[in-house]
KEVEXLO-665714 format. One record per residue (C-alpha): x, y, z; residue number from 1; residue in three letters. Coordinates in steps of 0.1 Angstrom, whole numbers, padded with zeros to 4 digits. Layout:
BEGIN
[[X Y Z] NUM 'ALA'],
...
! end
This chain:
BEGIN
[[0317 0950 1374] 1 'MET'],
[[0292 0933 1394] 2 'SER'],
[[0258 0932 1379] 3 'ILE'],
[[0240 0938 1410] 4 'THR'],
[[0259 0969 1415] 5 'ASN'],
[[0251 0991 1384] 6 'LEU'],
[[0242 1026 1385] 7 'VAL'],
[[0236 1050 1349] 8 'PHE'],
[[0243 1085 1363] 9 'LEU'],
[[0235 1112 1341] 10 'GLN'],
[[0249 1153 1350] 11 'GLY'],
[[0270 1179 1344] 12 'ASP'],
[[0304 1183 1351] 13 'ILE'],
[[0311 1211 1379] 14 'THR'],
[[0348 1220 1389] 15 'GLY'],
[[0377 1213 1379] 16 'ASP'],
[[0386 1183 1356] 17 'ILE'],
[[0421 1166 1378] 18 'TYR'],
[[0439 1149 1354] 19 'TYR'],
[[0471 1128 1361] 20 'ASN'],
[[0493 1096 1358] 21 'LEU'],
[[0495 1072 1391] 22 'ILE'],
[[0519 1040 1395] 23 'GLN'],
[[0509 1009 1399] 24 'THR'],
[[0527 0977 1394] 25 'ARG'],
[[0555 0994 1383] 26 'GLY'],
[[0530 1012 1347] 27 'LYS'],
[[0516 1041 1346] 28 'SER'],
[[0480 1042 1348] 29 'LEU'],
[[0459 1078 1336] 30 'PRO'],
[[0435 1088 1358] 31 'PHE'],
[[0406 1115 1355] 32 'LEU'],
[[0386 1128 1381] 33 'ARG'],
[[0352 1147 1379] 34 'VAL'],
[[0324 1160 1397] 35 'TYR'],
[[0291 1152 1386] 36 'LEU'],
[[0260 1171 1399] 37 'MET'],
[[0234 1154 1395] 38 'ILE'],
[[0197 1162 1397] 39 'ASN'],
[[0165 1163 1415] 40 'SER'],
[[0139 1134 1412] 41 'THR'],
[[0108 1132 1430] 42 'GLU'],
[[0122 1103 1452] 43 'GLU'],
[[0156 1127 1459] 44 'THR'],
[[0143 1169 1460] 45 'PRO'],
[[0182 1179 1462] 46 'GLU'],
[[0207 1182 1441] 47 'ILE'],
[[0233 1157 1447] 48 'ARG'],
[[0272 1155 1436] 49 'GLY'],
[[0288 1131 1427] 50 'GLN'],
[[0323 1115 1423] 51 'ARG'],
[[0335 1098 1391] 52 'VAL'],
[[0366 1082 1381] 53 'VAL'],
[[0384 1069 1350] 54 'PHE'],
[[0411 1051 1345] 55 'TYR'],
[[0430 1038 1315] 56 'GLY'],
[[0423 1046 1276] 57 'ARG'],
[[0390 1057 1293] 58 'LYS'],
[[0405 1081 1315] 59 'ALA'],
[[0427 1096 1281] 60 'GLU'],
[[0395 1100 1257] 61 'GLU'],
[[0374 1115 1286] 62 'ALA'],
[[0404 1145 1291] 63 'GLU'],
[[0407 1149 1256] 64 'ALA'],
[[0367 1157 1251] 65 'HIS'],
[[0358 1171 1286] 66 'LEU'],
[[0355 1202 1304] 67 'GLN'],
[[0336 1221 1330] 68 'ARG'],
[[0300 1221 1324] 69 'GLY'],
[[0300 1194 1297] 70 'SER'],
[[0268 1170 1305] 71 'ARG'],
[[0283 1131 1308] 72 'ILE'],
[[0259 1100 1307] 73 'PHE'],
[[0278 1075 1329] 74 'VAL'],
[[0277 1035 1334] 75 'LYS'],
[[0295 1019 1362] 76 'GLY'],
[[0294 1008 1396] 77 'HIS'],
[[0294 1026 1430] 78 'ILE'],
[[0322 1020 1455] 79 'GLN'],
[[0324 1038 1488] 80 'GLN'],
[[0356 1038 1512] 81 'ARG'],
[[0357 1048 1552] 82 'LYS'],
[[0378 1081 1559] 83 'LEU'],
[[0398 1078 1591] 84 'PRO'],
[[0388 1101 1617] 85 'ASP'],
[[0402 1123 1633] 86 'GLN'],
[[0424 1097 1655] 87 'HIS'],
[[0438 1078 1625] 88 'GLY'],
! end
């Protein structure tokens, strides 16, 4: 994780928690996805949602303890991807 791309988020889990195993390099890797609602600040007056993804051991630990409505604090990095448009 790059020191220039370090974020700290605190919020409440909304929606369903998705847990599954993905196959990577011939091994199963635990994968957990939650949606975190982040309260507004003076700079950003609206409430925003952020998808948070856990992998490996952290995914297993989080799945055992988290539920909808849990308030969590996350230290990680932001990663953006482009989605294909209608035409591919």
